[in-house]
Structures are given as structure tokens and as C-alpha cells.
N, C-alpha and C positions, 0 to 999 in steps of 0.2 A: 894307668891299673884301670882294666874294666869288671865294672859292679854289677852284680846279677842281684836286682831287688827283688828277692821272690815273695810274693805276694800270697799267703795259703790262708787256707779254713781247714783249721784243727779241730780235734773233740778232746773236749774234756774227758781225760781219764784213758784214750784210745791210745794207749802208746803203740802197737804197732803200725795203728793205721797211719797215726803222725810220724812215727820213723820213716814209713816206706813213703810218707809223701815227702818229706824234706830229702830223701834219698834221689827219688824223682828226678824234683826240681835241681836239687843238684846237679844231676847229671844232664839236665836239659842246658844249666849254666855251662859246665864245662862242653857241650856241644856248640854251645854261642859263643865259644872261647872265655869266657869269662876269667878273672883271677882270682876275683871271690864271690863266694854267693852271700847275701845277708837273708836272715828269716827274722820273723817276728818275736814280740816279745813271751817267754814262756812256750813255745813252740812245742817243745816235745811233752811238756801235760796237758797242752791246752788252760787256754784263757779264761774265766778264772777259775782256779783248779778249790776256793777256799775253804770246808774244813776238810778234804781229804790231803792237804798238807800235813794235816795232824797225825794223819797213819803213817808209820814207818815204814809201813809193806810200800805205800804207793811210792816214797819216797825211792824203797831200792830198788821199784821196777820203771821209776823214773832214769835212774843212774844205769839200769840195764840198757832202757833203750837208749840213753845217750852213747855209752858205747857200742851198739848195735850200730846208729849212724856212721861213727867215726871208719869203724868197720867195711861198712857198706858205701860209703859215699866215695866219688874218685880221691884218688890219693894225690891228685896235681893241684887239687881244685883248692883255696881257702874259704873255709863255713866259717860266717857269727850265726850264731845260735841261741836263744830263748831259752834259757833252763832254770831250774833251781839247783845250788851250791849250798851245801853244810855251811854253815859258821863254824870255822876251825877255833876261834879264839869266843866262844859263847862262852858268857862267865852266869854269874847266877841270877837270873832274871832276861838274862837275852833271850831273845829268839834264834831260834837253832838254824834256820834258815836265812838264805840272801835269795833274792831275785836277782838273776844274773845273765852273763852271756859266755858260751865257749865256743873258744878260739879248735874247729875242728880240722885237722892237716895231718895229710898222711897215713892216717891209721889209727892218730890218736887223740887225743882232745885236753885241753887244760880252761880252767875258768881266769876269764881275759880282763872280767867287768863284772860290777854289783853295783845294785839299784839305790840309791841314795836317799831320792824324795818320796817317800813313800805315802801317797793319797791315802785320807781318810773321811773325806767329803763325798756328798752325793752318792753312788751306786759304788764309792770303793770303801774297803777294809784294809790296807795292805798292810800296816802296821799289828792287827793281830796276828800273824804270819811271817813276817818276814824283819830282819834287823836291819837296819840303814845303816849304809856303807858312808864311811865320815870322811875319806880320802879319796875323793872322783877323781882328782888329778894322777891317779894311780892306773886309773881304768885307759890305759894306751897299750894299743900290740903294733910292731912293724908288720906292715904285709908289703911286699914288693917293693920296697925301697921308702917306703911312707909310711911316715907316725899318723896310726889312726885311732881319734879319740873314740870311747864310746860312751855312750850314755842309754837311757832305760826308759823310755815314754816320760812319765811325769819328769826326769831330769832335764827335759827340754822345753818345759811350760815355768820357765821364774827368772826369763830373762829381764831385767831393772828398767829398760830401754823401750821393752814393748809393753809390758803390762803396767797400767795403773797400781795395781793394789798387788803386791807379792805375799804369796803364801808360806814362803820359806825366805830362810838368811843364805842360802848356800845356792852358789849358780854352778853347776857341775861344769855345763859347757865352756862357760866362762873358766873353770878351771882346766877342763883339757886342755884348751888351746892355750891358756897362762902357759901350761908342763911341755908343751911343744906340738899340738895336736897339728897336722898337716888337712888331714880332713876329718869331718866330724860324723859319726853316722850312730844314727837313734834307731833301737829297735822297739817296736812298739806295740799293747792291745789298747788302743785307745778307740772305745765307743762312738759308734758317729750320732750325730744330732743335727738339729737342722743348720744351714750355715755352717756346718765346722769344715768344710773341705774349703773352701775361701780361707777361715779364719787360720786353720792349720798353714796354708800357703804362703799367705801376709807372714806368717810367726816364723817359719824355716827360710823366708828370704830376708826377712830383718836380722835374724841370727847371723846369715851368711855376710850381708852387708855389714854388720856392727865387728865381726872378727876377721873379715877378709878369707875366711877359706869355705872349700863347698862343702856343703852339708845334705847327708843321706837319709832321708826319712823311712824305713820300712814299716807299713800297719799290716795289724790281721785284717783279714776279713771272715765274714760269715756270721751267724747269726747262734746266740747263746742265752735261748728263751726269751726277757724283757732285752739283753742289750746285743744290737747290731752293730757290724765290724766293717765302718766300709771298705777298708783300702786306704785305698789314695796315697799311695804310696808317692814321693816325692825324691827330688833329688837338685840342688838348687846350688848356684854358685852367686858371687856378690853381682855376676855380670847377665843371670838370668838361667831360667830353669832349662831343664834337659828335656825333659819329657812330662805328656798330658799323663794326670792321675788317672789310673783304672777304677772306678767305684764300683763295688759288690759284687765283683767276680775275682776269681782268679785271675793270677798274672805274674808272668818273668817278663821285667823287662830289663837291659843292659845298657851301663852308661860309661862311658870313659871318660876321665880323668883330664887325660891329655886335650880332649876336641871341646869346641867352643859351645857353650849351653846359653840360648837366647830366645827361649821359648816364654811364653804369660800363662802361667795357670790360668786354667778357664775352670769355674765350677758350676755343677749343675743347674739348673732352674729350679725353686723349691718345688715344685709338684712333680717334676721328675724324678725327685731325689727323695720326697717319699713313698713313690710307687716302688723306687730299687729298694728301699729299706724294709718294708713291709711285704713287697713280696721276697725277698731275700727271708726273712723273719720266718713268714709263713711255713716257707720252703724248710729251712732250716730247723724250725720245730718238727714238722709234721717227719722228717726223714730221720731226724735223730732220736727219735722216740719210736722208732720202726714201724711209724703206721705209713702208708702213700696215698691217701686220700681223705676227704673231710663233708662235712654235712653242715649246712647255713640253713637257720628259719628267715625266710624270706615273708616280709610283712607287704611289700610293693612302696616301703618307704626307702628313704635316699641310703642311710646305713646299712641293712642289708645287703641294699642294692650294690655298694663300694664293697664291702669285704667279700662276698661272694665273687664281683668282677676280678677283683686282687689275687683270691685265691685262685680262679683258673689261672690268671698269670702267673701262679707260682707253681703250679701241677699241672694243668691240663686241664681242658674241660670233661674228662671221661673219670678225671679224681674228684670233681665238685658234682654235690647233687641238694639241693634248694627243697625243702620242705614250708609250704603255706599251710597255717592254720588260720583258719578265719573262725570269727563268733559271730553271736547273731548281734554286734556291734559295728562288723567291718565295715566297711564300705565295698561298693561294688568294683571300685576301682583296684583295689587292695588284690586281691587273687589276678587280673585281671595284667595289672603292672606287675605282676610276681613273675606272671607267668611270662607276657613280656620279654624279661628279663633272662629267664631261661633258656629262651628261643635265642635272640642274641645272641647269649652266649654258649650257647651248643651243650649242655649243662640238664641233667636228668632232674624232673622234677613232682612231687608230690601232693596233692591239697587232703590235709586232714583236718575236719571239721571239727572243732572243738565245742559246738553249742549243744551235743548229747551228753559232753561231757560236765559241761557248766550246770545242766539240768540236775543230773545226777548229783554232782556236789551240794547244788543249792536243795536238793532234798533230805541230804545227808545230815548237812549243817542247819536247814532250817529248825529245827526245835531248840539249838544251843543259841543261833543268829536271835533268837527272840524278834521276829520279825523287822527287826532293826532297818534303818532306813539303809538303801545301796550304799554303799562307799568304798574306801580303800581296800579294804579286806575282800571285797567281792571284786577288783580290778585288778588288786594280787593275783586273785586264785586266778583268773585268765593266764596270766602271764607263767603261773607255776605248770599249769597243766601243760601249756605248748613246752615248758622245758621240759617235762618226764617225756613227753612225746619225743620229743629230739635225742633228748639220750638215750631211748628205748630203741631208736631206730641205730644214734650213734655205734649203740654196743652189738646190736642184733648186724649188723654189716662192716663192723671193723673200721668204722670213720673216728675221726677225730671233730667233736664239736667245736667251731667259730663262735663265739660270742661277738655282737654287732654296736655294743654303746661308743661312743663317742664321749671327747676329755670333757664336755658341758653336761651331760647328762650323769656321768660321774660324780662330776665336781661339785652337785648339788643334789643328788641322789635321787636322780629323775630314773629309778631302775628299781627291779624286784629281786632281792636275794631270793636265790635259789629257782629263781625263774628267767628271765633273760638275761640274766648273769650268769647261768649256765655255760660252761665253754670249757677248752683247753688253754683258750686260749682268746688274748683279746687284742686282734688286729689294729684296732681303731682308737683305742682308749685313751691314745695322746694327740690325737686331731681336734680340735675344735670344731663346733658344727660349721662354723663357717669354711674352716678349713677340710672338712669334706665335701661341702657343695665347692671348694676349689678344686679339689683331688678330682671330683666326679664328673667337671667339666672338661677338666684334661683329657681324662680318659677318655669323650667323648669327642676329641679333638679331630680324627681323620672319619670320624662317623660315629653312630650312635650305637653304644653299646648298652648303657644305661637309660632306661625309659627316660624321655625329657618328663614324663609327665610324672616320675620318681622326684627329680630334681627340685623341678616347680611348685608342687603342690605343697601345701602348708603344712609344716609338722605335726603329728599327730600319735599318739598310741592307741587310741582307739579304743578305750577299755571304757569308754561309758559313749551315750550317743552324743553324736556332734562336738565332740573334745578335740582341742586343738592343743597344743602345749606351750601358746599364749596365754590362757586362761589362767595360768600360773605364775608365767614366767614371760619377762620382756623379749623381744624380738631376739632372734639370736646374736647379727648384727649389733645390739646393743648390750645383749649379756657378756658375749663374749669377750671384750677388753674391762671390762669389769671382773670378771674372771679369773683372767690374765693375772692384772694389778692384784687380784687377793692370794691367787696361789701361786703363782709365778715367782712374781716379785715380794712379796708376803709385805706389800703395804698395806698402813692402816684402812680403817673405815673411811676416817677422814680426807686422808691424801686420797684415797680410789676415785670419792665422789668429786673432788676438787680436781683430778686428772680425768676424771669421765661426764662430767655435770652431770652426772645420775645423783639424784633426791637421797640426801645421806641415810635419810630413814631406811630406803630403799636398798642402798646397798648395806647396808645395817642385818636387813631381813637375808639378802642374799649369802653374807659372810654364817649367819646363823643357821643357814641350812649347808653349809660348806662344813661347818665344825659340826654339825649332827649327824653326818651322814659318817664320819671317818669309820665305822664299825663297818660298813658296807664296803668300803674301799680295802681293808684289812681281810674281809674275804675273797676279793675278785682275784678272777683269772688273771694269770700272768700276763703284763700287757707290754706289747713290741715298744721299745723306747726311741722317742723322735724328738726329744724334746732336753734340753738342758734341766728341765724340773718336771721329770716326769712322776707317777706315783711311786715308783720303786724308790726313788733315792729320796722321797720328800718324806720324812721323819716323824709322823705327826704322834703323840698318846691316843691311842683309842678310847681312853676312857679320859674326860676334861671336861673341864666347864667354862671353859674360855669364851666369851664372846663382846663385841664391842659394841659401841651403841656409836 
């Protein structure tokens, strides 16, 4: 049996666009002599639809789109398409919908599988909308003389021999194989994070070896605000893989179950994967919100330089504009480095000095500041002046503003609300500062795009004379492992001090900084998810008094 893995980019609620794409890929699959075309989880409505699923009209339009797909798809081809389905056995208190898969053939369609394991952790909240299917062994359909077991995304992530700690009592893959499945197909919308491609490859291979059957894994690709879907679709037998996964791009790949599969799955290096995810995320966010260009405040530092370079890779140089906004405290190299970056990238660049605005604000505020010493209020004011200018420029020219903060700064609140946090999207807020430098150097691997001075100079916000980040923080190569322990792994202050070698009192100080600025992260721009523990999936109370000594 020839199977087309249809790795597509859908948009939530774009029923006409999603249906047209499914039909177009089905036609390509038929032209490639495929017998079956497999599409991702919830491909008809897009993933994740969230509270749109509570609207009856949304479900009705979904059903009409699925019927249209059936009517327009090549009739000789079998399609397995992720969709929603009514819970016909809904009783009092049961959710009215299932996360499901439809078999489309010959102009008609029927539901042949429903999702059993509904994730409710990190960024997922599927039990809010869907009823779990209690009989995964029934998710079998016969196609071209082969019994095909169907599982949906999380259903494939509970193998007792692969995971040290299982989240569920049921293994749907085990159930469909026990019920006679000769091939297992997983339709997925699995968001990407660093290391996910390699991990999925090991997981799917382990299941194929354990059960002695081929495994086909078709994943969504594309960006949905914070979530990035890499695709990375797979086809694996106990003897090896059939193809290399394509990441961060739509793809149609055909595999033949009768042919030998002997490939080894190779995952992209970390920096290449980070680049692919962020570039996809920027492009998808800008496009899906109806814009085509962006503006970035360029300080001459590494963070804004990196974001501008990634934006160029996502949108093209003609769709990116940089604005330098030197203050009376800015160093001479700040504007020079920002200008050099703009020239290297070929983007537009403007300089808007803020010193006159600083003076005007100082004059207005002097009576109420009562001649108090220069401090945080004045530092933050500079950032807010810049934020106002950037928003004005973005509004006037129809750009989206990208904010440039990294994960280290966001963790300890080294940012200004309504200032440098202004923006529609935070592309690198899930990269530690040390990862920012690593990605910048990777981008310069074939020639200088980001000025070397922007990479090598000591980090500084330049909000007061001779300011350096290390005036109040440890060096980032020391700071980042501590923050990762506290924020990603949620280790205690004591355990973090022991693990990293940092003095316990200093770890406690940093942990207090993290805890004190939850209100800032609550108001932060949407962050592209690049790790398993990104801000959108870390749910902490905004107002709380928990600290550790």
C-alpha cells in the first residue's frame, strides 16, 4: 500500500482555505499513485481551535467543510483526515465533541477513530472541549486489504517500555495492535520544542520495534501564535525508516509498505532548528494577522540584531525596518552597530534621537519628582519613549512591531513594561541569552550578517552612564544555568545552589527576582515556544508571596 504523508499548514477557522489545501494535496497524492493520503490532527478546522469549539456555528461550518472535501477529493483515493465529531453518546456532563479522524472515499466520509488520551498539561487543555474515547481498540479501518489502526497525537505518547513515567493507564497503540492492526497511523498536531524531532523519531521507532508493525506519523506544520509545528512526519518499520523528516515546511512524501525501509532518521542541529522555528513563527504570525512587514528597535546590541536578522529570513529585507533611538547615555558604537547591521541585511533604517524627548519629560516631571536622585523611573522612561516612537511608526506604516527580549531578561524582569516589552510578538523570549549568542554566531557561519561587535561587546541597557548588565546580574554563562534550574526544572533554591555551585543566598536573590515579576510576564507579548518549558505553558499565580531562602 502506498501512503502519502500530507504535512500541511492549516489556519484555525479557515474552513475554505483548509479544505482547498486538503483537496489540493489529495490530488497530488493521487497523481503520485498513492492509495491513501493521511492528514494531520484537526486538519479541517485547524489546531488549536480552543473556545471556538464551544460555538455551534463553528461545528456546523466544520461539518460542511468536511462534506466539501469528500465531494471534491479524488474518489479513488482513501483519505484519513483529522476532524471533530459529535459525541453521539453524550450524557449529562459529557463533552459534546470528540477529537476524531474521518475516512474520506468515493465522495463520502465516516468517522473511523476518536482520540483517547487528552493532554491537560503545558499548553494543552483538550479535556476542556473533548470527550475521551474509551475503546481505542475500535479505531481500526481496513484499507486495501490491510487493517490500519489509527491513533491521534497523544495516543502515541504512552508506551510503557519507552517512557519512564506514563501519564495515562491506557496505551492506545498497544490496544489497536492487539485488536489486529497491521499498520498504525498517528495523525498529529504536536508542537515543536528543541530536541523534539529526534525524540519523536526514537519514540516511533521504539513502538514499531515493540509491536512489530510499521508506524506512520503525520504531523502538522506551521505557526499558530506561540506554538510552532515542525511537521517532521515519519514512516518507520522495525527494520528502519522510509524517509527523512521534513521540518518547518509543507511536504508530501509517499511511502510503500511493501518496500524495504532502511533509513536512519537525522534531526537538524539545535541552532538550525531554532532558526527554522523562529523564522516560521514570525512569518506565520505576520501573514495570519493580515500584515506583511515589521519594524524593530535596533539598539546595536545582540538581541535586536538577532531578531532583525530572523525577521529578514522570515519576510525578506524589503519587509523589515530598523529604528535606532539613541539617548544621551547611548555609546557611540550603538548607532554605528545598528547601522552596520541594517546595511548587512539590506533593510531600511532610521535614527530618531530621544534626548530632546527626555529633556521635555524631565521638565514636565521635575515638579513631581521633587529633585530626587536619578533612578529606575528615569531609566524606564527612556525605554517607554522608545516604545511610544516604535508603536507610532508601526501604526503609521502598517507594520507589526517585534519585541526583542530574551528568556534570561524575561525571567528576572530585566525589561520595562510599555517600553521595550512593546510589540505584537516576542520571537526570542524563549531563548536564554547564551542561546542568543550561539544562534547569532550560527547565522554568521557563512559571512558576517550580525556585526561582530554586537556579539562580543558586554551587554548593556545603556539607561545610565557606563551601565553594564553585570552591575546587577551574574555573567549570563553563570546566570542561565541557575535560571534554567529554577524556571524550567522548578528545582528548589537549595538544590539549584548545590547543582550549579552558586552561593545559596545569591540563588535565593535570583529566585525572588523571578517570583517578583510574574506580573510583567502576564502582560508580555506572545512568545514563540522553543522549549518544553516556555512562558505560555508555565502557569504561575500572578499575585503570590512564595519565596525560598
